[in-house]
N, C-alpha and C positions, 0 to 999 in steps of 0.2 A: 504493500500500500504506500509506503514511503517513496518507493521508486516512482510510482504513478504520480504522486504529488509533485515530485521534482520535475517529471516530464511536463506536467501541466504548467509549472512555473516557467519552464524554459520555452514553452510553446510561444511562438511569435517573436522570440528574441533574435532569430536569424531568418532572413528571407533571401532566397537565392534570386539571381537575376539582377539587372542593373538598378541602382537607385536613380530615380528620375531627376534629371537636371533640365529645367526649361530652356529651350533654344533662345538665343538672343537675336533680336531684330537686326543688330549690327552684322550678324553673320549673313543675313539676307541682303545686305547692301543698303540699309536705311541711311540717308545722308545726315550729316551733322546739322545741316541747315538746307532748306529748300532752295533750289537754284533759280526758280522763276521769280521775276521781278515783283510779282504781286504778293509774294509769300511773306510770312512772318516766321522766321526761324526762332527757336527758343529752347533753352535748356535751363533757364533760371526759374525762380519760384513762380513767376507769373505764368509760365508755360504749363504749369500743372493745374491751373484753375479749371473749374468745371463750368459749363454753360449754365447761366442762371435760370434759363427757361428753354423749352423746346425751340429749336432753331426757326421753325416756320412762324412762331409768334412775332418774329422780327418784321413781318409784313403787316401786322396790325389789321388783319382781315378776319372779322368774326365768322364769316361764311366758310372761309378756308379752315379755321380752327374747328368748326363744327363738322366739316366733311372729314377731316383727319380723325376726329374723335369717333364719328360714326363708322369710319373704315376700321378703326381698331376694334370696335364693338361687334361688327357684323361680318368682317372679312372671312370667307371660308379658308383662304390660305393661312390666315393667322390662327383660325380654329384648329386646322390640321397641325400647325407647329406647336400649339399648346398641347394637343393630344400626344404628340411625340415626346414632349417634355414629361407628361404624366407617365408615359410608358417607360421612359428612361429612369425616372425616379422609382417607379415600381420595381424595375429590374434591379436597381441598386439595393432596394430594401430586401428583395429576394436573395441577392448575393450575400448581403450582410447577414441574413438569417442563417445562411449555410454554415457560418462559423460558430453558431451557438448550439447548445444542446437541444435535441429534439425529443419529444416524448409523445408516443402514440398510445391510445387506449382502445381496448376491444372488449365487447361484452356479447356473450351468446347464451341462448337458452333453448334446450331441446326437450320435447315431450315424446316419450316412447313407452311401449308396452312390453313387458318381459315375455319371452317366448314360453317359459316354463310355467309361470304362475298367471300370466295374463294381467298382472297388476301394473298400473301405469307408474312411470318413473319420470322424474324431471332432472336433467343435468344442466347446471348453470356454470358459466365460466367467465371470470373477469380477469383481464390481463393488461399489463402496461409494458411497453418496450421503450427503452431510452438509448440514444446514441449521441456521441460527441466526438468529432474529429479533432485531434490535437494538431494544431498548426505548427508542426515541427520545422518545416522549411518555407513557410510563408505563402503557401498556395492560397489560403483563405485571405490573407492580407493583400496579396497582389490582385486577387479577384475583386476585393472591395475597392482597391485603388482604381482599377480599370473601370468598374461600374460607376464610381463617383465621377471619374473624368468624362465618361460618356454622357452622364446626366448633365454635367456642366456644359459640355459641348452642345447639347440640345437646347439648353437654356440660352446660350450665346446665339445659336441659330435662330431662336425665337426673337431675340433682340434684333438680329440682322433682318428678319422679315419685317419687323416694325419700321426699321430705318428705310427699307426699300419701299414699303407701302406708303409711308409719309412722303417720301421723295416723289413717288409716282403720282400721288394725288396732287401734290403741290405743282409738279411740272405740268400735269394735265390741266389744272385750274388756270395756271398762268398762260398756257397755250390757248385756252378757251377765251380768256380775257383779251389777249392779243388778237385773236380771230375776230372777236366782236368789234374791235377797233378797226381791223382790216375791212370788215364789212361796211362800217360807216364811211371810211375813206373811199372804198370802191363805189359806194352809192353816189358820193359826191362826184367822183370821176365820171360815172355814167351820165349824170345830169349835165356836167360840163361838156362832154362829147356830144350829147344830144343837142345842146344849144349850138354847138359849132356846126353840127350837121344841118340844122335848120337854116343857119345863116349862110352856109355854103350852098345849099340848095337854092335859096333865094338869089344868091349872087350868080349862080349858073343860069337861072331863069332869066335874069336881067342881061345876061351876056357878058358879065364882068369876069367870070371865072370859067376855066375850062371844065368840061363835064367830068374828066377823070378825077378832079378834086372832090366831087360829090361822091364818087365811088369809094375813094379813100376814106371819106368821112363816115360813110355807112359801115365800112369794114371796121373802122376804129370803134364805133359804137357797139357793133357785134362782139368785138374782141373784149371790150370792157364788160359787157353783160355776161360773156362766158366766164371771165375771171371772177365776177361777182357770184355767179352760180356755184363755181368751184369753191370759193371761200365759204359760202353758206353751207355747202355740203360738209366741208372740213369742220366747221363749227358744230354741226350736228353729230359728227363722229366723235368729237372731243366731249360733247355732252353725254353721248352714250358711254364713253370710257369713264367719265366721272360717275355716272350712275352705277356702273359695275364696281368701281373701286370703292366708292363711299357707301354704297348700299342704300342711298336715299331714293325714294320713288321719283320717277322721271318728271311727273307733273309738278310735284313739290319743288324739285330741284330747278326746273325751268323757271318757275315763278321767282325763286330766290336769285337766280343768276341774272334775271332781267332787271333787278333793282340796282343798277350801277350807273355812274355818270357816263357821258358819251365821250368819244374821241380817245386821245391818248390817256386820259385820266382813268380809264378802265383798269389799267395795269397798276397793281399795288407796288409800292417801292419799299425796300427794307429800311428800317430806321437807321441802320449803320451800314454803309458800304465798305467801311474799313474792317478787315477781317484779320484776326490773329490765328495762325495755325501752329500750334506747338509741335515740336519735333516728335514728342511722345504721343501725338494724336493717333498714330496707327495702333497703339496698344488699346485704344478705346474702340477700335472697329470691331464689331461683334464677330465678323467672319474670321478675323485674325485670332480672336480669342477661341473661337470654335476649332480652328485648325490647330492651335497650340494644345487644346485639351484632347484632341484626337491623337496627337503625338504622345501625350501622357498616357492615354489608354493603351496605345501600342507598346509603350515601354513596360507597362504593367503586364501585358500579355506575354512578354518575354519571360518574366519571372514566373508567371503561371505555367508556362510550358516547361520551364526548367524544373519547377517543383514536381511536375508529373513524372520526372525521371528518378525521384527519390522515394524512399518508403513512406507509406501513409499509415498512421496509427489512429485507430478509432476505439473508443471505449464504449462497450455495449453492456446493457443490463436489462433484465426483465423480471417482472413479478407477476405471479398468477395465483388466483384463488378460485377453487372449484367446490361446488356444492352438489351432492347427489341426493336426491330425495325419492323415497318410495313410500308405499303404504305403511311400512313397518317402522320408518324412521328416516334419519338423514345423516350423511357423512360429509364432512368438509375437510379440506386440506389445502395448503398453499405451497407454491414452488417459487424459487427465485434463482437468478443466475447473474453473474457479473464477471467481466473480464475484457482484456484488450484484444483487438483484432489488428494484425499487422499485414499490410499489403506490400509485397516486394516485387518490383519490376525486375524480371530476370532476363527474358529474351523476348524482343518484339520485332526483330528484323530491322531495327533502326527507325521504327515509326516515331518514337518519342524524340529522338534526336532531330529527325526531319521536321517535327512540329516546332522545335526550337528555332531551326533555320527559317522556317516559314514566318514565325513571329518576328524574328530579327529583320527579315526582308520587308515585312509589313511596317515595321518601325521606320526603316529607311525610306519607304514610300511615303509614310505620313510626314516625315521630316522634310522630304523633298517637296511635298505638296504645301507644307507650311512656308517654305522659302519661296516657292512660286507664288503663293497667295500674297506674301509680303511684297515681293517685287512688283506684282500687278497692282497692289495698293499704292505703292510709291509712284508708279506711272500714272495712276488715276489722279492722285493728288497733284502731281506736277502738271498734268494735262489740264486739270480744272483750273489751276492757278494761272497757267499761260493763257487759257481761253478767257478767264475772268479779266486779266489785265488788258488783253487785246480788245475785248468788248468794251471795257471802260474807256480806253483811248478812242475807239471808234465812236462811242456814244457822245463824247464831247464834241468831236468834229461834226457828227450828224446833227447834233443840237444847234451848232452854229449855222450849219447849212440850212436847216429848217427855219430858223429865225430870220435869216437873211432873205430867203425866198418868200417868207410871209410878209416881210416889209416891202419887198419888191411887188408882190401882188397888191398890197394896200396902195402903193404909189400908182400902179397902173389903174386900179379901181377908181382912184380920185381923178386921174387924167381922163378916164372914160366918162365919169359923171360930168366932167367939164367939157367933153367933146374933143379932147386932144388925142384920144386913142379910140380905136374901133373895138368891136366885140371880139373879133378874132384874137387880137392882142390880149384882151382881158382873159379869155378862156385859155390861151396858151400860158399866161402867167399863173392862172389858177391850177392848171395841171402840173406845172413845174413845182408849185407849192405843195400840191398833194403828193407828188413823187418824193419830194424831200421829207415830208411827214411820214410817208410809207417807209422810207429808208431808216428814219429815226426810230419808228416803231419796231422794225425788224431788229435793229441793233439793241434796243432796250429789251426786247424779248430774249435775244441771244445772251445778253448780260445776266438776265434773271435765270435763264437756263444754266449758265455757267455757275451762278450762285448756288442753285439747287445741286448741281453736280459736285460742287465743292463740299457742301454739307453731306452729301451721300458718300463721297470719297473719304471723308474723315469720320464717318459714323456719327455725325452730329456733334463732333468735338470742337468745331470752330468756335472762336470766342468773338463776341460782339460788344461786350460792355466796354465803354471807352477807357475806364481805369484798368481793365484787364489788358487791353491792347497797349496802353501806355507803359505798363510794367512788365508785360510778357516778353517783349523783344525790342531791339533797337529799330526794327523796320516793320511797317504795316503795309497792307494793301492800299491801293488808291482809294481815297474817300471822296464822297460827294462834295 
């Protein structure tokens, strides 16, 4: 008995297989600072700050906030991810229970008649069986480590689904708002071209203009109407996408989407265009965390496979109690047993060794996938920063162009009211102004899409609070 107690005390003191060491992002090539001009590199205390609120709140748009909330509440994709988290947690609980003593009970009762006397008899049996595997070489411990890592990986995957869903809804919402503005500009363009067509037709009738000019004007109107119809169809598709992502009924969503200002004011603008991107932001990406937890699980599997090559000791015990009853009386007695059971792997043709090799290869695969995921994340952040900086620069130039063309149109409009310009000059100036506004709208949309991509690439770890940006790094992204 003393020997068994010592074995129980030593159980779990040694675990075969490698002790897990988390891989470093530096091994995957994470830069000390981001190379893009829009970036904020940072390794000081400010770079570790956490966003004060969800990143999409920067747009100050209650409808967007509601759509993201509804998406989180009703998304089937999110529900499936939650279910996978529950499965992983249940599997962890099941694995953890394997290292604890188990006790089973059994009760039976039989009624029979004696062949000699014909008197009835009753036999009742109550028994319990107990077993407990002593974790001599860490098989149970490694199994628990692997199950816990897989549960954590599924939890991180759930967070990644939430990040993607929020980014998809925000991107679709901004695309829809930009499309609404495109429709408004296209409608003005159609009106302008129709006015030019009428004026050209009248000029042809009077003999002041060649007939081919009227043909070109009609073609121009048809082209503008075709573009308008295409833009309206795109808006409908974006609305369909929002209905699917947010789970809000189409009729209700249509009513809420209609209640917005006209023109370029339909597009929401972030409170802060200056963005701080800590160098450690990649560690906050849920997919990076999930990949790292998969590496941990693969490492634990190596120890589990190694432990299978060593003896396994199990303590078994049973206790039984039987009652025999007849017409003349009853007899009862009990039985018990207790002892160790030792399983010794002797010869398996190399199966267990091959299982260890498989586990090691799977660990190498998981580690390579982690590095690939990290490198992909680095590229996504750099691309988003580059796109964000370029869009900001283009937006400033496009805004100057739109303002100048608007002033030009107002000047021509005044000259037309005074009789110094004709209607053709006025409509040409109007279309130039609309084209410049269209360009500005496209650039604004591109900058917002780059802003969404930046938040998606950092897993929502971008910083927007002015004090965080000021202390987080010596450089910031361009601000408004």
